[in-house]
C-alpha positions in Angstrom: 0.0 0.0 0.0 1.2 3.5 -0.8 1.0 6.5 1.5 -1.6 8.0 -0.7 -3.9 5.0 -0.3 -3.7 5.0 3.5 -4.4 8.8 3.6 -7.6 8.3 1.5 -8.9 5.5 3.7 -8.7 7.7 6.8 -10.5 10.8 5.3 -13.9 11.6 6.6 -16.7 11.3 4.1 -19.1 13.6 6.0 -19.3 16.1 3.1 -21.0 13.5 0.9 -23.4 11.8 3.3 -27.1 12.4 2.6 -27.6 14.6 5.8 -24.8 17.0 4.9 -25.9 17.2 1.2 -29.5 18.0 2.2 -28.4 20.5 4.8 -26.0 22.3 2.3 -28.8 22.5 -0.3 -31.2 23.9 2.3 -28.7 26.5 3.5 -28.0 27.5 -0.1 -31.7 27.7 -1.1 -32.4 29.8 2.0 -29.8 32.4 1.1 -28.1 32.2 -2.3 -25.8 35.0 -1.4 -23.8 33.0 1.1 -20.1 32.5 0.4 -18.6 29.0 0.2 -16.9 29.6 3.5 -20.2 30.5 5.1 -21.9 27.4 3.7 -19.0 25.2 4.9 -19.2 26.7 8.4 -23.0 26.4 8.6 -23.0 22.7 7.4 -19.8 21.6 9.2 -17.8 20.6 6.1 -14.5 21.8 4.7 -14.5 24.7 2.3 -13.3 22.7 -0.7 -16.1 20.2 -0.3 -18.7 23.0 -0.1 -17.7 24.1 -3.6 -19.3 21.0 -4.9 -22.8 22.1 -4.0 
């Protein structure tokens, strides 16, 4: 196994579970002027993952 493989297996997948996806969509629909940082903080996911919504 490579170092890259072991890093991936320990990463959290919270940004892609159904609860976080629905919460992000609801937050965005409620206020479409929020920044990516504000959405990520509201939902509890990292900023990079929030860009996917």
